Phi, psi and omega in degrees: 000320181293322178297319179299318177298319182296315179295322180297316178299317181296319181295320177298314180301317179296318180298315178298320179295322179296316177297321178298320182293320180298316188274335186248002177291128183276131174271137183249122181262159179238135176240124180204151173288151176275352185227140172220154174262143186305321184286338188252347179079187186224142179233152172225138178253136178248150181276000174215160187289150175253154173293135179297333182267008185302324182288314182297328183274359176084014179283342180229130176201169178235151175236156180269188185296341179265003178087003182273143177294142180246130178272109182209174185275115176240128176216155181255129180296165184298331180289350175078354188245353179243125178251136181233140177240131179234165174063037182252133183294169176295136179157185177256137185220166172229130173269132178247129180232125177271152179300332181294347180289342183276142169293144181055043186297340180296326182258006183226156174210151184279139170287319178237128174261355177224135179230125181267146175202161180239142177251126184240152178287317175219167184299126181252147178282160180296146179279334181165191186301319184297319181295321179292316180296321180293326179298310181288329174298318177293319177301315179298319179297319178296317183291324177296319180294322182292318179293318188286325188246015169091000176287163185238122174236110183249145178275328181254177180235164176303138175285102187260008181221150174277349180223152178282321178229116185229012175206129185236169181248224188297149175221144178273147179255350176207156180288166182290336184242018179184183184259087181202165184290152165232166179299143175284088186271160180287317184240133179294133184088356180237105185279147179247146179293148184209170181285336185224140175219156174221151174249010177099345178235327183234149173247128178254122186218151178270128179230100185054238186261033177214167172245129180255131175254113184251130178274114183246020180297328172247099188293344176277336184227061178289145182222155173281116181279325183192156175234142177245101181275158179226164184289169181296337181273355184245135181234108179295139185238316188220157180231154166223153168240134177218100182055242180266016182246125173260126177257118175250121180251132181212170178251146175206167177249136180226142180299133183282127177294121179230126182283148174067017176246125177252085181235149174301153181306322182292339182261358179286149173297149185244147177252144169277128185237138166265113184258145178238126178246124181254123180244138171278115180245031174302332169238095187299337179289339182223066180296144184243124174289118183253344180190147174224135177208173179184174180225147179295148174116170176275140182292122177266322178183157181215144181219156177228116181219135178053039179069011179253128177269129176237134172213151184238134177238155173255130180239134181238087184289149176276077186284350178289349176296345176301336177286344184244331183243148181282321187225062180286153176272113185249006178272151172293155183250160175212166174205163183207126179300334178289345182245027177098349177076007182272142176294130178228143179288152177295144174297152180299328181279013171247015183234137174221165177259123179294136182295143175084000182244151172216077186236157180265031180223163178247148159254121183249121183252126181237138181223151172205141175276122184274007176293328175226074191294333184286330189241341184296147179292150174252131179255130177226123180235139179249139180229122176291122188131119183282180175213152183240320182235155183223132171232138179212135164243193185286347182250331191222150174238134176240131173241144180234157177211154180282140175240106188287139180267127181301142177283145172289158181302320183290343179274344181286132179293158182295322176269102184294340175295336179269001184299331182295338182274354184279121178302134189240133179296143184223143168263185187232124169273132179243125178245128184255133175234142175269149182242132172212098187063230181271357179278125176238114184241134179292137180247306185194171178213164180204158175245127178243150184288134177095178182246148176281147173286310183194189184299335184272004173279358179226164190190153170236135183213127180054037177085356182253135177266130179238142178210148173243141187223158170249127178256129178088187185242126190304323185270003178279097183291336182282336177216083184303148177291163177208164190234145185226158166234132181239145174232129183238149179274186186298338177263012177068032171264134182287130180245344180196162180195157166233120190237164174064039177275149172046066178303138178084001178239173178227165182284135174251336178197159176210155181208122175257129176233096179051254189263013179232148174236139179238134182221134177248125172246167182201144165212304172237333174230174185250095173279127174257116178263137173251120184237126177276118180240026181291330176251102187304328183283343182218065176297153187214136171286122184264323182204165182212137179231128178248126183215160176294151179082188180207153176255128174248017170202125178245138183226134178287132173266307173204191186299335188248000186220144175237151170248131178249132176245126181191225182228148170277151177223161173211156177265126181253126180298142177238123183303122178072014179210185181288148179302151180255135177281127179240132179276136181255226181277179178289148184226134170250132177240137173254115181260132174260114180242027180296328172254099185302332181280346183219069180295148184230150171264104189281323183209155176221160175218121178259130185243120176064194180244192180306138182100339179294137180207168174223147172302338178301331185285349174228003180212103185301335184285355175280354179283128175260133177226148172221098188300317185296328183259002179060034182259142177222128184220167182197153170293151181207147170239121186263134172233151179238148177282136184243006181103146184070219181257017185253148173233158184236131179290123179257329180162173179217164184162232182216150176237134179241131179237148168263121183233120179230172177301344181278335182156185183246133173215144182286128178265325180202141175244103182256030177279130178262116178291149185210155173267355179294152180272345185227159177286153180254107184298334184285328180253359179294132184289130176266316182218157175236134178211170175229151173226114182063237181262018180239150176252142182230138170250133185242124177242176177300325187242004182197164172229135178238146179243149181219155171291134183284340177269322185256337185061022174282141179301140178245309183202173176214151180228115179258130181277135174294142178271000000 
């Protein structure tokens, strides 16, 4: 009887252990792209660590399309969660992973033990509907596995910057055919879309849901020459000028074309569209709409170079509809008034999968030559894989996207439902395209460690791509952030780097000037790093300057001087704790970098108190420059400290400074004092520009003119609502 009890207890224990294994066994998911290029290899990320010796023991191997094992280089990164395959020929393959490849495999098991992928010589277009459906079906499976078994796949990234754009490059001080302002662009010869443009006689500006064309040839009697209204569903966002063509870019919603559905227009699903309106402004008083076209998605960025318009949109299709519909349309759409204006999906042979990505979004690149805007062809290409930042010069276009790093087990919160809220470290995928007229061709891609601050964290010079990144999260004391500079060659192979700068801080601005790179990081002080990048294989930090405050926009003054626009800061004692960093007023710094090993802050200007800000601190295009007169200006809203935690609004307008290598001095204060408690969005200045001898401030609802030498008011033009 006693023996029976013992066996019964043992049987119960075994059953309980088996149930515990079933319920508490961790599932390990795999995330990997379906496409790789032969020169760059293929990667797979796991949600749990692998044994470093898993390949040698035969737990991990690949087979070709015939099922035969392939002898190739497979290695596991130091983090244990990234597997990389190199030196693999063109073809179709399967990665095989045995459960024994996992660390602690007794308590873990793989969701997928086989992963299929293709290696291509160059990026290939989709073969048809089946390939696209299979792509999204695999993506859905991966996402379901991640949600079910605790892996994390995030669409967005940690907000690592206080500004979307905080460091800019070259800017023009006059137009090609006259003495007037141009947009403060990142790259010389490559124009950027903006809220305001001028041709030296007229100012073109966005005012709510319309574009206003103002005749400023007589600054004392400015008049509205014409207005371009848009429908309630359309919102103008950005402008370009190209000879006699005005380009208006806006967002709108349009009913999605669905076959075999007889529904009222108001009940049809709607797509977000980036629309482009081309106007003939040879007679600005009577602009004529000559063409309208567009591409599905949110506008990511737009450039104009050599009379060719380039713009990129992000498209997020509802691919989960595959669970409900047999043949849903998952391709991005486009339209052209020259072809009837109806939305049409992109042909499959205009879509490709960016290597190294497995995302549910598209980057759609559209181009047109504006030399003959009414008749020239429009090119639209779609790439599976989203984008966040854009850099372009006259030869190359670069798009970037976050590549999330799998979390370690100890980083996972106990409640996995809350895991999505945990900020996740991300690297950056960089995709390079060559430009030739309207032709945009994918060239190569690479993954660099860390995240970019914005588009100005990257640059191309003499065929080399340079970028600065922040790895990690600044406030994570267990694994402090660090900052890097990487240099890649024309095929996107890394040739040099400077790594692990300013531990515990993050990048607030960056500026590349030919053979030098300048980088500002911040936590309690503002270190300005000067980095020599003249030899791509061996970049070197030459000097470092630590000062209070930080610059979140750097602008070149001359070869030996930089201007920094940012904030003043101070340390406030905290009883029983570490001092707290408090942001004060706006700060302008003049940096002397003539001795690269010993950069100096030669002069400073503190503007207002806490709460004071300028659009310049998050949008480089808000900077006004006049090189010949050494003038620099920006919109500003002034606040004053009143004691305690409160600030008081004093007024808004514009500030103009004379900045030379000798120092900073205020040239004009165009701030209008007020007793109002709040800013007025209708009169808040958006841009400052000059035409000939006059200065103009442009707001949503008005334009004001001033003498450029005296800054005395001349005239004003209020737009009718």
